N, C-alpha and C positions, 0 to 999 in steps of 0.2 A: 489548342496546344496544351499539353499537360504541364502543370506547375510542379517543378522539382523541389521537394522539401527534404529536410534531413530524414524524415520518416521514410520517404520513398527511396532515397539514396542508400540508406543503411540496409534496407531490406533487399535491394538489388545486389548489394555487395555480398550478403551472406547466403543468398539463395543457392548459388552453385555448390557451396560447401555442404549445405544442409542435405542436398541430394546425395551426398557421399556417405551419409550416416550408416554405421554398421553396429551390430550388437556388441556391447562392451561390458566389461566387468564392473568398473566403478566410475562414477561421474558425479559432479556437483549437482545437488538437488536444486531445482528452480524454486522449490518451496522455501528453502533456506532455513536458518536458525539464528538465534541471537548469540549462540556460543561460537566464538571465532574458531575454536579448535574442531568443532563438529560441522564440517561443511561438505559432506559427501553422502551419497545415497546410490542405490542400485539404479542402473540405467534401464531403458526399455520403455514400454508403454505404461501409462497410468491413466485411470479414469476415476474421477471424483464427482459424486452426485449428492446434492443437498435438497431433500424434500422438506418443506417447512410449512408451519402454520403460524399465523400471527393474528392477534385480535384486532389490531388497528393498523392503518397505513403508517408508513414512515413519517417522522416528524418534519414539519415545515421549518427550515432553518432560516429565520429572519435575522437581520442585523449583519449580514455578511454578503460579499459579492457572490452570486450563485456559481456553483461549480458543476461540472459535467458528471453528476453522480447518479448512481442507480438507486432507486427507491423500491423497497419491497411493499407490495400491496397486501391488504388484509385478506385473510382466508388461507386456503391451502394452495400451495404452488410449488413448482420446480424453481427454487430460488437461485440455485447456482450449480453449474456443472463445468468441469474441466476435462479435456482430453489432451494428453501431452505425450510427446516422445522425446527421449533424451539418450544420447550415446556419445562415446568417444569417436573422434574423427582422426583420420591419418595425420601424423605429425611431420611427415616428409612430403615435399613437393618438388618434383623434378630432381630428386636426389639430394635435396637440401633440407636439413632439419629445421623446421619452423619453430617448434617449441617442445617442451618436455611432455605436455599434454594439451590436447585440443578437444573441447567439449562443445556439442551443439544441442540446442533444445528448441522445440516448437510446441506451442500450446494454443488451443482454441478454448474460449471461455464463454459460457452462457450466463447472463445476469438478468434474470426475470423478464427481459424483453427482447433480447437479440443475441446473436453470436458474434464475437469479436476475436481477432487475432491478438491475444494478450502477450505472447512471447514468441520471438523468433530471433535467436541470438547465437553467436559463437564466442567462446572464451578460450584464449590461449594462456597457458601457465608456464612460467619459467621458475622451476623449483630452486635453482641455485641462488637467484636474486629475490625469491619470494614475490614475484610480480605476476599480475594477472591483467589481461586486456580483454574487455568484452565489447563487442559491437553488435548492433541490431536493436530490437525492441525487447525491453526487459522491465522487471519491477525494480526500480531503484531502491537502494538502502536509504530510507528516510525514517529514522527512528527504528524501533524494534519490530514493527509489524508490517510495513508496506511491502517488503519483499517476501512475506509469507502469505500465500493465498488464503483467503478468508476462511475457507473450509478447514484449514489446518491450524487455525489459531485456537487458543484456549477457549475464548468466548466467540461464538459464531455471531459476532455483533461488533461492528467497527466502533472504536471510540468516536465521540462526537467531533473531536478535533481533526481526526483523519477524514471524516465526512465533509466538513466545511472547507478544509484546505486542499485535500487531494481527491475528493470524490470517492471515498471509501478505499479505493485501491488504484494507485497511479501506475499505469503502464505507458512507457514512453520510449521512443526511438532515441538512441544516443550512443555515446562512446564512454566507457568507464575504464579507468586505470586504478588498480588496487595494489598496495604494497603491504605485505604482512611480515614485518621484520621480526627476527628472533632476537630477543633482548638478553637471553641467557640468565644464569642463576643470580647474577649480581643484582638484578632488578626483580628478584623473587618470582621469576617465571611469568611475568606479565606478558600477555599477548596483545598485539596491536593490529588494527586494520585501518589504513588510510584509504579512503575511497573518493576519487575525484571524477566527476561526471560532467560531460557536456551533453545536454538534453535538448530535444525538440520541444515545442510548446503546443502540441496538438490539443492537449487537455484544456488549454486556455482559450480555445475557440477563436484564435486570432486570424484575421484575414490576410495578414502578412507573415512571412517566415519569422519565427521567433526561436531564439536560443536561450537556454538557461544554464547557469553554473551551479552545481551541487557538490558540496564537500561534506564528508562525514568521517569522524574519528571515533573508533571503538576501542575499548580496552577491556580485557578480561583476565581474571586471576582466580586460581583455585587455592583456597585456604582450608585444607582438610576437607571436611564435608560441606563447606560453604563455598559457593562460587559467586563472585562479584563481577558484574558487567556494567560498564558505563559508556555513554556516548554523547557527543555534541555534533551539531550539524548546522550548515548554513546554505541557503538557497537564494539566488538572485536572478531576476530577469527584468527586461524592459519590454513592454508589450505595446503594440499599436493595433488599433481596431479590434480589441478584444470584444467579441460578441456577447451580449447579455440580454436577458429577459427580465428587467428589473421590476416590471409591473405584473408579472405572472406569479401569483401567490399560491399556485398549486404546489403540492409536495413533490412533484416529479419534475426534475430539471434536466433529465438526460436527453440529449439531442445528438444527432449524427450528421450534422450539416454545418457548413460555414456560411450559410445564407439564411435570410429571414429574421435576423436579430433586430430587435426594436431599439436597443441602446448599445453604446460602445464605451470602451475605456482605453485611454492612452496613459501610460505611466510606469512607475517602478514598483516592483514587488520584492520585498526583503523578508525572508523567513529565517528565524533562528530557533533552534531546539536543543533540548538536553534530556537525557534519560538515565535511569538507574534500575538495575535488576539484581535481585538476590535470590539464590537458590540453595536450599539446605536439604541434604539427603540424610534420612534417618531410618531406623527399623520400623518406624510408624508411618513411613511414607515420605514424599517430597513436599517441602513447604516453600512457596515462592512469593516474592513481591516484585511488581513491575510498575514503574511510574514514568510518565513523560510530561514535559512542559514545552510549549511552543509559543512564540510571539511572531506576529506578522504585521508589517507596515506596508500600506498600499496608498500611494500618492499619485494623483494625476487628474485627468480631465474626463468627466462624464459628458456624453453628448448623444443626441439622437440624429436621425438622418436629416432633420430639418433645422435643429438649433443646438447650441451648447446648453447643457443643463446645470452644471456646477463644477467647481474645483473640489475634488474629493481628497480628504486626508483621514484615513481610517487606521486605527491601531486596535488590534485584537489579540487575544491570547486564549489558550486552551490548555487543559491538563486532564490527565486521568491517573487513577491509582487502582491497581487491582491486586488482590491476594487470592491464591488458590492452593489447594492441597490435592495431591495425587496419591492414591493408595499404593502400598508396597508392590502389589501385583500389576500396577498401572491400569486397573480396570475401572476405578471410580475417580471422579474429580468433583470437588466442590470449590466454588469461586464467588467472589463479589468484586464489583467495580464501581468506582465513583467517577463521574464525568462532570466537567465544569467548563463553560465557555463565557467569554466576555468580549464585547466590542464597543469601541468609542468612535462614532462616526461624526465627522465634522465636514460641512459643506460651506463653500463661500462663493461669491460672485453669482448668486442666484437671487432674483428679486421677488420670487413667489414661492409657493409651497408645492412646487411640482413634484417633489420627491416624498411628500408625506405619506403617500399610499404605495410606496415602493417596498421592495424587499429589504432596503436598508433600514427601514423603521421597524424596530423590534419592540416598540411600546415599553421600553425600559425593562424588558424581560431578560433575565439571565439564565440561559439554558443550563439545567442541572439534571443529572440522572443517576439513580442508584440501581444496580442490577445484581441479581442473585442467580447463580447457575449451579445445576447439578447435571453431571454427564456420566453415562455408562457405556463402556466399551464392551461389545459382545460380538460373537461370531467371527473372531479373528483366527485365521488359519492359513497355513502355507500349503498350497496344492503340490508344488514342487520347488526346486531351487530358485526358479525365476518367476514364480507366480504366487500371489498372496491376495487376500481380501480381508476386510474388516468392516464392521458396522459400529456406528456410535449414535447414541440417542442423547440429545441435549435439551434441557428445559431451562428457559431463562424467564425470570419474573422481574420486571423493571418498572420503575415509577419515576416521574419527574417532579420532585417537590418544588412548588412555586413556579411551575412551568405548565401553563394550561394547554400548550400544544402537545404535551406528552402525558396522556392519562396512563394510569397503571394498566399493565397488560402482560399477557403470557405469550411466549414464543416457544415453539417446539420444533426441533430440527432432527431429522434422521439423515445421517451422513453415511454414505457407502463409498469405500475406496477399493480399487482393484489395480493390482500391478501384474502385468503379463508380458 
């Protein structure tokens, strides 16, 4: 008998409407942006391919509960690819107006090792009340980056905090209600976005049905040539039988099964975050700053199939800060990013050293990383009104000071994007 989860249910609900997709003029981009006022893009097909070279394997993230994350291997590889289709759907059903606009999107993603359904959602918009309702599988708004596919980000390299908390890029089935109120001139044109989500917990590898609550508030304001954006968010869930491989010290933790786990976790996860972004446009190009901070508390019971291991109380935090410049013709980009992680793991009710050799023991290391990036956009052209293509070459040199697991290395990414 098939186990009915939120993921299965939401996909069943949206599949009939996705089959009705038609070519449309304008729709919201699944790639998203951090600017609340810029939330639209042309509909149709889009393909994005990232060919990459990396000198070393992805870092082994010790000191944190392992996440279902993709790890890039050393050498030349097809690191990431997306194929998506997005369109406006009919807003009337049996003669009744459902909403002012209905958008559908479906996307397949390849991450180094397999193909996944990363997005399959429908969004209804009511312009009078500035409300949006999204159902299906989507990239939740967690900070500035999670809802932006990795190939579309400024640095083709996830912040360390996104890796340890969300597995690089979290895609989850759920329901999202957004309210974008118009505050008017009295509040200096500030734009707001309230985003409330009820999400499934597939990425937590739980053997039981798991639901999570996510809320994010974003604010944006244009002050002449300066744009300011800020956000706060909170995420909470209670998990049961969360599958782990605590003693697998390899750098690849990505799995696609809810069986075979050697350890489990029952308990609460509370995640809080905040971010700030500044963008300044000038005749010399665009200058940008973006930074985020997150803190997570995980408390509960660790156990194996045969015995209880320990009561776990773990507080961790992460942050990143990045600066980048884009040339006036949008052809060149230069950027740098600083990453920092910290975790404080406490275990109780254990009489031996059974966890000393586990992934929770980071040997007092504090992961830090400094990355330098140069990017060149070339070959961009429109073949007709509905078709376009562009290529981007990005080089990233990064080093992990005082972090032996991250030697200095070079990454090269060739990104190709096609809309048709």
